[in-house]
Each structure stands twice: as C-alpha cells, then as structure tokens.
C-alpha positions in Angstrom: 89.9 1.6 -11.7 93.2 0.7 -10.3 95.3 -2.6 -11.1 98.7 -3.5 -10.4 101.1 -2.8 -13.1 102.4 -6.1 -13.3 100.4 -9.7 -13.2 101.7 -12.3 -10.7 104.0 -14.5 -13.0 107.0 -17.0 -12.4 109.5 -14.7 -11.1 110.4 -16.6 -8.3 111.1 -19.7 -10.2 113.7 -17.4 -12.3 115.1 -16.2 -9.3 115.8 -19.5 -7.2 118.2 -21.3 -9.6 120.0 -18.1 -10.2 120.6 -17.3 -6.9 121.8 -20.9 -5.6 124.0 -20.9 -8.4 125.4 -17.5 -7.4 126.3 -18.6 -3.9 128.0 -21.6 -5.6 125.6 -24.4 -4.0 126.0 -26.1 -7.5 129.7 -26.5 -7.5 130.0 -29.8 -5.7 131.2 -27.9 -2.2 130.0 -30.3 0.6 129.6 -26.8 2.6 128.2 -26.8 6.2 125.0 -28.6 7.3 124.3 -25.8 10.1 124.2 -23.3 7.4 123.4 -24.1 4.0 119.8 -24.4 4.2 119.7 -21.4 5.8 122.2 -19.5 3.4 119.8 -20.8 0.4 116.8 -19.0 2.1 118.5 -15.9 2.3 120.2 -15.8 -0.6 116.7 -16.5 -2.8 115.0 -13.9 -0.9 117.8 -11.5 -1.8 117.3 -12.5 -5.4 113.6 -12.1 -5.3 113.4 -9.1 -3.8 115.6 -7.1 -6.5 113.7 -9.1 -9.3 110.3 -8.0 -8.2 111.7 -4.4 -8.1 113.3 -4.4 -11.4 110.1 -6.4 -12.9 108.0 -3.3 -11.6 110.5 -0.8 -13.4 110.5 -3.0 -16.7 106.4 -2.2 -16.8 107.0 1.3 -16.1 109.1 1.5 -19.1 106.7 -0.5 -21.0 104.1 2.4 -20.6 106.8 4.9 -21.5 108.1 5.7 -18.1 112.0 5.7 -18.1 113.4 4.0 -15.1 116.5 2.7 -13.7 117.4 0.9 -10.2 119.9 2.9 -8.4 121.8 0.9 -6.0 121.3 -2.5 -5.6 123.3 -5.9 -6.4 124.7 -5.5 -9.9 124.0 -9.2 -10.8 120.2 -8.4 -10.7 120.8 -7.0 -14.5 121.6 -10.4 -15.5 118.9 -11.8 -13.7 116.5 -9.5 -15.3 117.6 -9.5 -18.9 119.6 -6.6 -19.0 117.4 -4.3 -17.2 119.7 -1.2 -16.2 120.8 -1.5 -12.6 123.1 1.6 -11.6 124.9 0.6 -8.6 128.0 2.2 -6.9 131.1 0.2 -7.2 131.7 -1.9 -4.1 134.8 -3.5 -3.6 132.7 -6.5 -1.7 135.1 -8.6 -0.1 136.9 -5.9 2.1 133.5 -4.3 2.7 132.1 -8.0 3.9 135.1 -8.5 5.7 134.2 -5.6 8.3 130.9 -6.8 8.2 132.0 -10.5 9.2 134.2 -8.9 11.9 131.4 -7.2 13.2 129.2 -9.9 13.1 131.5 -12.4 14.5 132.3 -9.9 17.3 128.7 -9.6 18.2 128.5 -13.6 18.2 131.6 -13.8 20.8 129.8 -11.4 22.7 126.7 -13.1 23.0 128.4 -16.2 24.1 130.6 -14.3 26.6 127.5 -12.6 28.3 125.8 -16.3 28.7 128.6 -17.7 30.5 127.8 -18.4 34.1 130.2 -20.0 36.4 127.2 -21.4 38.6 125.6 -24.1 36.8 121.8 -23.3 35.8 119.1 -25.7 36.9 117.6 -27.4 33.8 113.9 -26.4 32.8 111.9 -29.0 31.2 108.8 -27.9 29.1 106.5 -30.0 27.2 105.8 -27.2 24.6 107.4 -24.2 23.6 105.8 -21.7 21.6 107.5 -18.9 19.5 105.9 -15.7 20.5 104.5 -13.7 17.7 103.0 -10.5 18.2 99.5 -11.9 19.1 99.9 -13.4 22.1 95.9 -13.5 22.7 95.3 -15.6 19.7 98.2 -18.2 20.4 97.0 -18.3 24.2 93.6 -19.2 22.8 94.9 -21.9 20.5 97.5 -23.3 23.1 94.6 -23.3 25.7 92.7 -25.6 23.3 95.4 -27.7 22.8 97.0 -28.4 26.1 95.2 -29.8 29.3 97.6 -27.3 31.4 99.0 -24.6 29.6 100.4 -22.6 32.4 102.6 -25.5 33.4 103.0 -27.5 29.9 103.7 -24.2 27.9 106.9 -21.9 27.6 106.5 -18.5 25.8 109.7 -17.9 23.9 110.5 -14.3 22.9 113.4 -13.4 20.7 114.4 -9.9 22.5 113.3 -8.3 25.6 111.9 -5.3 23.5 109.1 -7.9 22.2 108.5 -8.9 25.8 108.4 -5.6 27.3 105.8 -4.8 24.4 103.7 -7.9 25.2 104.4 -8.3 28.8 101.1 -7.2 30.1 99.5 -10.2 28.2 101.7 -12.7 29.3 102.1 -11.9 32.7 100.6 -15.1 34.0 102.8 -17.4 31.9 106.2 -18.8 31.9 108.6 -17.0 29.6 111.9 -17.3 28.1 114.1 -14.4 27.0 117.4 -14.5 25.2 119.3 -13.7 28.3 118.1 -16.9 30.0 120.4 -19.3 27.8 123.5 -20.7 29.4 127.0 -21.7 28.7 129.6 -23.2 31.5 132.9 -21.6 31.2 134.3 -24.5 29.0 131.3 -24.8 27.1 131.5 -21.2 26.4 135.1 -21.2 25.3 134.3 -24.0 22.8 131.4 -21.6 21.7 133.6 -19.0 21.2 136.2 -21.0 19.3 133.2 -22.1 17.1 131.8 -18.8 16.5 135.4 -17.5 15.2 135.5 -20.6 13.0 131.8 -20.2 11.7 132.4 -16.4 10.8 135.6 -17.4 9.1 133.9 -19.9 7.2 131.1 -17.9 6.2 133.2 -15.0 4.9 135.6 -17.3 3.0 132.4 -19.1 1.2 130.3 -15.7 0.6 132.4 -13.0 1.0 132.3 -12.2 -2.7 128.5 -11.4 -2.7 126.7 -8.4 -2.2 127.3 -6.7 1.2 123.8 -6.6 2.0 123.5 -10.3 1.5 126.6 -11.4 3.3 125.4 -9.2 6.4 122.3 -11.4 6.6 124.7 -14.6 6.3 127.0 -13.4 8.7 124.2 -12.9 11.1 123.4 -16.8 11.3 126.6 -17.2 13.6 124.9 -15.4 16.5 121.5 -16.8 15.8 122.5 -20.3 15.8 124.4 -19.4 19.3 121.3 -18.0 20.8 119.6 -21.3 20.4 122.4 -23.4 21.2 122.4 -21.4 24.9 118.7 -22.0 25.2 118.8 -25.6 24.8 121.7 -25.9 27.2 119.2 -24.8 30.1 115.6 -25.6 28.6 115.0 -29.2 27.6 112.2 -29.0 25.2 110.1 -31.6 23.8 108.1 -29.8 21.2 108.7 -26.5 20.0 106.0 -24.9 17.9 106.8 -22.1 15.5 105.0 -19.6 13.6 107.8 -18.2 11.4 108.4 -20.2 8.1 108.9 -16.9 6.5 112.2 -16.3 8.2 115.6 -17.9 8.6 115.4 -18.3 12.4 113.2 -21.3 12.3 115.8 -23.0 10.3 118.5 -22.3 12.8 116.2 -23.1 15.8 115.1 -26.5 14.0 118.5 -27.7 13.7 119.7 -26.9 17.3 116.6 -28.3 18.7 117.3 -31.7 16.9 120.5 -32.0 18.4 119.2 -31.6 22.0 116.2 -34.5 21.4 113.4 -32.1 20.8 110.9 -32.1 17.9 110.3 -29.0 15.5 106.4 -28.2 14.8 105.4 -25.3 12.5 102.5 -23.9 11.4 102.4 -22.3 8.1 100.5 -19.2 7.6 98.4 -18.8 4.7 97.9 -20.4 1.5 100.2 -20.6 -1.6 97.7 -18.9 -3.8 100.2 -17.8 -6.3 102.0 -21.1 -6.7 105.7 -21.0 -6.2 106.5 -18.4 -3.5 109.7 -17.1 -1.9 108.0 -17.3 1.6 107.3 -21.1 1.3 110.3 -22.5 -0.6 112.6 -23.3 2.5 110.6 -24.8 5.3 112.4 -26.9 8.1 110.0 -28.4 10.5 109.9 -32.0 11.6 106.0 -31.6 11.6 104.7 -28.8 9.4 100.9 -27.9 9.7 99.3 -26.7 6.4 95.9 -25.5 5.4 96.2 -26.8 1.8 98.5 -29.6 1.2 98.1 -30.3 -2.2 99.4 -26.8 -3.3 102.2 -26.6 -0.8 103.5 -30.3 -1.9 103.0 -29.5 -5.4 105.2 -26.6 -5.6 107.5 -27.3 -2.4 107.9 -31.1 -2.0 111.6 -30.9 -3.5 112.8 -28.3 -1.3 111.4 -28.8 2.0 113.1 -30.8 4.4 110.7 -32.8 5.7 107.8 -33.0 3.2 106.8 -36.6 5.0 105.8 -34.7 8.0 103.2 -32.4 6.3 99.8 -32.3 8.3 96.4 -30.6 7.2 94.9 -28.7 9.6 91.7 -26.0 9.7 91.3 -23.1 10.8 93.5 -21.6 13.7 91.7 -18.2 14.0 88.6 -19.7 15.9 88.8 -21.2 19.0 86.9 -24.5 20.1 84.2 -22.8 21.5 84.0 -20.2 19.0 83.5 -23.0 16.3 80.7 -24.5 18.3 79.1 -21.4 18.4 79.6 -20.9 14.6 78.0 -24.4 14.0 74.8 -23.4 15.8 74.0 -20.3 13.5 72.2 -21.6 10.4 73.5 -20.3 7.3 71.5 -17.8 5.0 71.6 -18.2 1.2 73.4 -14.5 1.0 76.6 -14.2 -0.8 79.8 -12.7 0.2 82.6 -11.5 -2.0 85.8 -10.9 -0.5 87.8 -8.3 -2.4 90.9 -6.3 -2.7 90.5 -2.8 -4.1 94.2 -2.8 -5.4 94.1 -5.6 -7.8 90.0 -6.2 -8.2 89.1 -3.8 -10.3 85.9 -2.9 -12.6 86.1 -6.2 -14.5 86.0 -8.1 -11.0 82.9 -5.9 -9.8 81.0 -6.3 -13.1 81.2 -9.8 -12.6 79.8 -9.4 -9.2 76.9 -7.2 -10.2 75.8 -9.9 -12.5 75.5 -12.3 -9.8 73.6 -9.6 -7.8 71.3 -9.3 -10.9 70.7 -12.9 -11.2 70.3 -13.6 -7.6 67.7 -10.5 -6.6 66.2 -12.6 -3.8 69.3 -12.3 -1.5 72.0 -10.0 -0.3 75.5 -9.7 -2.2 77.8 -8.4 0.5 81.5 -7.4 -0.6 83.9 -7.1 2.0 87.4 -5.4 1.5 90.7 -7.1 3.2 91.4 -4.5 5.8 95.1 -4.8 5.0 94.6 -3.9 1.3 92.9 -0.5 1.9 96.0 1.2 2.5 97.7 -0.1 -1.0 95.6 2.1 -3.1 92.6 2.3 -5.4 90.1 2.5 -2.5 88.3 5.7 -4.1 87.8 4.5 -7.4 86.6 0.9 -6.0 84.0 2.8 -3.7 83.2 4.7 -6.4 82.6 2.2 -8.8 80.2 0.2 -6.4 78.2 3.5 -5.8 77.7 4.1 -9.4 76.9 0.7 -10.9 76.0 -1.8 -8.1 72.6 -3.1 -8.0 70.4 -2.5 -5.0 71.0 -5.9 -3.6 74.8 -5.4 -3.5 76.3 -3.7 -0.7 79.6 -3.0 1.0 79.8 -4.2 4.7 82.7 -4.0 7.3 81.8 -7.4 9.2 84.6 -9.6 10.3 85.4 -12.1 7.9 84.6 -15.1 9.8 81.3 -13.8 11.1 80.1 -13.5 7.4 81.6 -17.0 6.4 79.4 -18.4 9.5 76.5 -16.5 8.2 76.9 -16.9 4.6 76.2 -20.0 2.6 78.1 -18.8 -0.4 81.6 -17.3 -0.5 83.1 -15.6 -3.3 86.7 -14.0 -3.6 90.0 -13.2 -5.9 93.2 -13.9 -4.9 93.0 -15.1 -1.2 93.5 -18.0 1.0 89.8 -17.4 2.1 88.4 -19.5 -0.5 90.0 -22.6 1.1 89.1 -21.6 4.5 85.3 -20.9 3.7 85.4 -24.7 2.3 86.6 -25.6 5.5 84.2 -24.0 7.5 80.9 -25.2 5.3 80.8 -22.6 2.7 80.0 -23.1 -0.8 83.1 -21.2 -2.4 84.1 -20.0 -5.5 87.2 -18.2 -7.1 86.3 -15.4 -9.2 88.8 -15.2 -11.8 89.2 -12.1 -13.5 92.8 -12.2 -13.6 95.2 -12.1 -17.0 95.4 -15.7 -18.3 99.2 -16.1 -17.7 98.9 -15.4 -13.9 99.4 -18.4 -11.8 96.8 -19.3 -9.4 96.4 -22.7 -7.6 92.6 -22.3 -7.8 93.1 -22.8 -11.3 93.7 -26.3 -11.1 90.5 -27.4 -9.3 87.6 -28.2 -11.7 84.5 -26.0 -11.4 86.2 -24.0 -8.2 87.4 -21.0 -10.9 85.1 -19.0 -12.8 85.5 -16.0 -14.7 81.8 -15.2 -15.4 79.3 -13.9 -12.7 76.4 -15.5 -14.6 77.9 -19.1 -14.4 78.6 -18.8 -10.7 74.8 -17.5 -10.3 73.9 -20.7 -12.4 75.8 -23.1 -10.4 74.3 -21.5 -7.3 70.9 -21.9 -8.4 71.8 -25.6 -9.4 72.7 -26.1 -6.0 69.1 -24.9 -4.8 66.9 -26.7 -7.5 69.2 -30.1 -7.0 70.6 -30.0 -10.7 73.9 -29.8 -9.5 76.1 -30.6 -6.6 79.0 -28.7 -5.2 82.1 -31.3 -5.6 83.4 -30.4 -2.2 85.5 -33.7 -2.3 87.5 -32.9 -5.3 88.7 -29.9 -2.8 89.9 -32.1 -0.1 93.6 -31.4 -0.4 92.5 -27.4 -0.5 90.7 -27.6 2.8 90.4 -30.0 5.4 87.1 -31.7 5.4 87.8 -34.7 7.6 85.8 -33.2 10.6 88.6 -32.9 12.7 89.6 -29.6 14.6 93.0 -28.3 14.1 93.4 -28.4 18.0 93.1 -32.2 18.0 95.2 -32.7 15.1 98.0 -31.2 17.3 96.8 -33.1 20.2 97.3 -36.3 18.6 100.9 -35.6 17.4 101.7 -34.5 21.1 100.5 -37.9 22.2 97.3 -36.4 23.8 93.8 -37.4 23.2 91.5 -35.4 21.1 89.0 -33.6 22.8 85.9 -33.3 20.3 87.1 -35.9 17.5 85.1 -35.1 14.4 83.3 -32.1 15.7 83.1 -30.7 12.0 82.1 -34.0 10.6 78.7 -33.8 8.6 79.1 -29.8 8.1 78.8 -30.6 4.4 75.9 -32.7 4.7 73.7 -29.8 6.1 
C-alpha cells in the first residue's frame, strides 16, 4: 500500500522565522505598513515551498536514492541543515533591478490606463463578493444572506479572462472588472509618483533576495493600485473575500479600510495539521472560520485581527438544503472518509475491524475525489477487494449526502470530521499516522482513536446508553450553537436572522 514518503511535521515553524529573518523584518526597520505584512506572507510561502521539496529529497536519500535540488534559492541549504542545493549563480541585484523596472512599469501603465478626464459616477454597493471559480455556490450563499442580492451585491472579478470564463453564470448580476476603476488626472499623477516611489522602495529593501521571491514582492505595487482605483469609484460597505491563501486579500483589506469599508473573509477548511502556511498571514476585519480553537491556537500571534474571529458552520449547503437534510432520519450506518494516497493498509485494517464488530450495519468507504489522482488508488482498491468484510463497501455518493444519512462518521486527516459534527453526526478521527505527526484532533479527548475495536465499542456504548458522545468538548472544532452560517453573516451585516437556531437540538435527536 502506498504511503507518503514524509510524515507531516513542523516544517512550517522552521520556515517562518528563517524567512522573516532573511527579509530583515527583525532588524528594527520600521518598513512600510502598506507592504510589510504582504511581504512576510510571500517570503514565508517561498521558504516553505523549497523546504518541502528539500525534505522530500531528504526522504529519498534515507531510502538509498541520491538526490540533489537543481536550481532554487541557495539559502534553502541553510534552512534544510545542509541538504545540497545546486543553483546557478545569480547576480540577484542586477537581475532584480530588471524585474523591478518591469513590475514598476506595469504599475505605471495600470495607473495611466485608468485615468479618465470625465469624472466617474460613484457606485455604492452594500456587499462586494470576491468571485472565485464557483459562482453557483457563491450565488447560493449570497442569496441566503441578502434580501435583494441583485441590487445589494457586487461580483468582483480580478481579470477579464476570469469574467469571460464565468460570464454566463453571472449575466444577471452586477459585476466589477479591473478596467472599471478610476483615477482623475491629478490623482493619477499622484498614483504614478507613488508607483515609482514604492517600486524603488521595494527594490532597495528586497533587491538582494532570490529573483522569484523578489518578483512576487515587486508585483504588490500593481495589486495595491488596482484596489485603490476600484475604491475611487465603488463605495463598498462590506467586502467578502474567499482568498485567505493569497496575498491579494491583504492588499485589498488595507485599501478598503482607507475607503471606509469593512473586510470580511471566509477561511476555507480547517488547519488539520496545526501550523500551515496557508493560514498564518490573514488580514480581515471579521474572519469566519469553522474551527476557531485550532485556528487561534496556532495563529493568534500572527493574524492582524484575531478579535474579529467568528465561528460558522457549513457553507456548502444552502438554507433549503439544510432544512431538507434535517428531515432525513439518520441510519446507524458508518461512513468512512479516506484518501488513497496516505491512508494505507493499517488504516483499512482498522476499518475492517469495525465492520466485523458492527456486522449489523453497512460500513461505507468514500474516497475524497481530489485525492484519487495523487496515486495509490489501485493498491487501495485491491486491498479492499481482497480483505474487506461483506458489510464494508466502497461508495461514490457525495460527502454531504453520506453525512446526512449516516449517524457515524470516521475519517483520517480531513476537515470533514469537524464538518460532520456540525451536521449532527458522531465523528471520530481514525488515527493510524506516525506519532510524531501533528494533527489538531489529537488535542481532543475521546475524538481520536488508533484502534477500530475501540471505536466500535464507543458506538455500541452510545446505542446501549453506557457512553455519551462528549460533543460539548468539540464546540471549538464545530459550531453546535444551532445558528446557520448565513444568519451569523446577516447579524454582522446588521440584518435580522431568518432562521434563528434552526440547528438547535440536532444533538438531542
């Protein structure tokens, strides 16, 4: 059976201080508040990427495969305790000067293209939505939040190509494209001067870093200009982003505050592995998360507004779908969510134990669809076919359909454990991973189990009344307050909830 070569470890915590020191954030330089936080995010992502590659090569070396990283930032040798990095000699400053001139030239062109002698009419919008590659899901959510989304919402696209790709799905909605921003002649000349000044500052401060990192920093100049031009025309009260993983949300939040708006952000998923490069640098005024306990434990020191964290439940289902789900009685079947590339024979053996111990019900194994392409599928399926008890079967149903039907949920490394608790299923973390791995679920008593027989005993205990699932212990992992995510957002927007406490009592059923 296939398993990942390297266990999840604390690589991120090694990369962050190293890269922050590398970009001289710890040398007493006051820096530039418009760029420092975004620079930190980009630099740490850069270091974490190379660290991950080098760690992978180290694992190959340990199993007898000689490896060397060709190309890449030579500083990673120091970060990885001497793993060889063979890199072409690069004169960083001359090369970065050329990159900086190109990036600054683009920023100036962007300003000039947005200068209009005729004053643009101000457009007021209650809620702007950062349009991702799934407008149907976003429309479904926004429709549940706003009373009149066609008039109150603005769909923001970052490029015309993105709009052209999705325009059929948003043809009935007001949209913003990058060319819709505005500078007057005089404000435009000021913006050109600032583009030159900021380009020079970014080069002087970071011109000595590796070119790929410097280019990502030089681009921040044009990103800031794009949002400044947008807010010159659009007076937005709230801006809802879905992009905590990239640096654009930082630049947007900063410019939005200058214009008097409030930045809202939905954080995707759960930080199952503790510290994670995706979640370390987040800048929203109000940040909506599924599991505030782990997020704040690992990121409170680094988020700009940790006091603005709000817990919400599932956003994948709209209001009517949740009502329909509540009308479906749960069976005593068990659904097991697995990933073929990292959940191997040991994981399946524990699932089979549960199947033998609970022979009066179905044990349904569901593979995460995005994991199928990552390898190990043939071995995974063969092991099930050769060893599974008769009541253990592989299914292809949608995840939320399975959670709706099944009272019990098991999973390996996935946010679905927290999501299923929120939706009323008894959930367990089937932990067959190395003990030095970092998983947030290990911090919660009686949630994590290594032995399938123990999970089966817990389930039997629930059904004969000898044990009660301690759901209150997991309140910081999953919202069990009974309030829909849409109504949490409505309250923050100053609107009355539509279905207060619709999920209240789901755990008493």
